[in-house]
N, C-alpha and C positions, 0 to 999 in steps of 0.2 A: 284477507290482505296478503298473507304469506303465499297462498296458492297463486294469487295473480302476479306477485313478484317472481315466483319460480317459473311461471308460465312465460312472463316477459323475458326473463333471463334466457330461458330455453329458446324462445323465438329469436332473440338477438344472437345467440350462439349459432343457431341454424343459419341465420343470414350470413354471419361471418364465415362459417364453414363453406357455404355455397360460394362466397366471393374469393375464396383462396386462390382459385385459378381463373377468376372471371375476366372477361375481355371488356372492352368499352361498352356501356349500355346502348341498346338499340332504341329504347323508347324516347320520345321527344317531350315527355311530360315535364312541365315545370316552367318557372319564369324567373327572371332576374329582378330583384327588388333592391333599391338603394334607399338608405335611410340616413338621417343626420344623427350622429352620435355625440362626439364631443364638439366643443365650439369650433367651428370652421372645418370640421372633419366629417366625412361621409364614409359609409361602409355598405357594401353590397353582400347579398346572400342569394343563393338559389333555393327556390321554394317549391316543393312538390306537396300539394295537400291531397291527402287520401280521403275519399268521401266516407269511408267507414273507419277512419283511424281512431285508435283508442290511446296511442302514445305518439310522441314526437321525438325524433332523434336529430340532434344538432351535431353535424359532422365537422371535425377539425382535421384538416389534412396535415401531413407531416412536412419535413423540410422547412422551407420558407413560408409555408401556408398558402392560402388562396385556393382558387378553383380552376385556374387556367382558362378563364372565360374567353372563348373566341368563336366567331361564326354563330353566335346565338346559343351556345351551349357551353357548359363546363367541359374543358378538354384535358384537364390534368390527368396524368397517368397514375396519380396517387391512388393507393389501394381503396380508400373510402369513396373518393370522387368517382372513379370509374365504376364502382359497385353500387351506386346509389339506387338503381332499380331493384336490387336484390333486397333492399330495405323497404322500399316503397310497395312492391308487389304483395308481400304478406300482410300489409295493412298499417304501415307506419307513415305519419307525415315525415317528410325529409327536408331539412334545412341544411345547406352546405355554406359554412362561413367563408367569406371572402376576406381579403386584407383591407385595412382602412386606407383612406386617401393619403395619410402621412406616413404610412409604413407599408410600402408595396411588397417588401420582402422582409422576413423576420430571420436574420442571420443567426448562426450558431454563436454562442451557446444558448440562444433563444431566450434571453432575459425579458425581452418584450412580452412573451407569453405569460410571465408572472407579474406583469405590471398592472397598476390600477387602470391605466388607459385602456388596456386589452379588456379588463373586466367590464368597463364602461361601454365599450363597443359591443361586447357580447350581450350585455343587458339591453342595449338599444335594439338589437336584432330580436331578442326574446320578446321584448315589449311589442315589437311590430308584428311578429307572426301570431302572438297570442291575441291579437285583435280578430283574427279569423279562425283560430282554433285554440281552445283552452285545455288541450289534452296535456297529460303529464309529460315533462320534458326529460330526456336522457341526453347527457353529453357524451359523445363517442369520438375518441381520438386515436390516431395511429402514429407511431414513431414520435416525432417531436410534438405531434398534436396531443400526445398524452401528457406533455408538460402543461399545456393549456388546461386540460381536463382536470388534472390533479391540483393545479393551483387555483382554478375557479371553484372546485368542489366545496371547500370550506367557506368560501365567500358567498356563494350563491345557493347553498344547499336548501334554504327555505323555499326556493323556487324550482327545486329539481326533484325527480323521482329516483335518479341513480346515475351512475357513471360506468363507462366502458373504456378500458385501456388496452389497446392491441399493440404488440410489439413495442413495449414501453422503453423509454430512455432510462437505463438503470445505473448509469455511470456515477461514481462518486466524484469524478474529476471536475464536474461542473456543479455549480451551486443550483442549477436548474434540474439536475437529475432527480428522478422520482424519490429515491431514498433520502434526498436531502431537502425535500420540500416539507412544508408543515402540513402533513396529511392526517396527523393524529385526530384533529377535530372532526374529520368526515364521519357522519352518522348516516350514511345512505347505502343502499345496496351497490356493490361494485363487482363488475365482471372483469377479470384479468384474462387476456388471451394472448399467449405468447408463443413464438416459433421455437424450434429446438435450439437455435443458436443465440 
């Protein structure tokens, strides 16, 4: 088990290193899926199912979230969204979380990302893609997306294989900064990847 976790973390790190200067992906692989989450609320996600996948990564964009869906493809310039093929090609299923119909933008200081409603939306997406693939799930966030990942980790850890936080929000000025979240209960492998600033 430890060997497989080390291999997965190394694979994720390799994908992250490859994406550091990545441009918009060229592959047209994937489809938009919309599901019901909370009462009267829908949420969409972009789904790329790999035929030989052993893991699934659920990607959380930074800023106000979402995938920038336009012209039949996610168009966001967010690091994770534009790098999705670099996760898919080595053999990961890839899901990119959109924003729910009642929260099209998650403004700073990103309190929504720590809410019960956000957790319910994420569970609805996980329940849906688990119908077509039961592979272990890793939550991967960048910038403000790390708030989602760190907040969801303790709540959903029975359903998760691990967490990846890239360019984490480390400020103490917001109640949503990673150091101020309740991360102590997390008992999962966690990969932290941070730039020099």
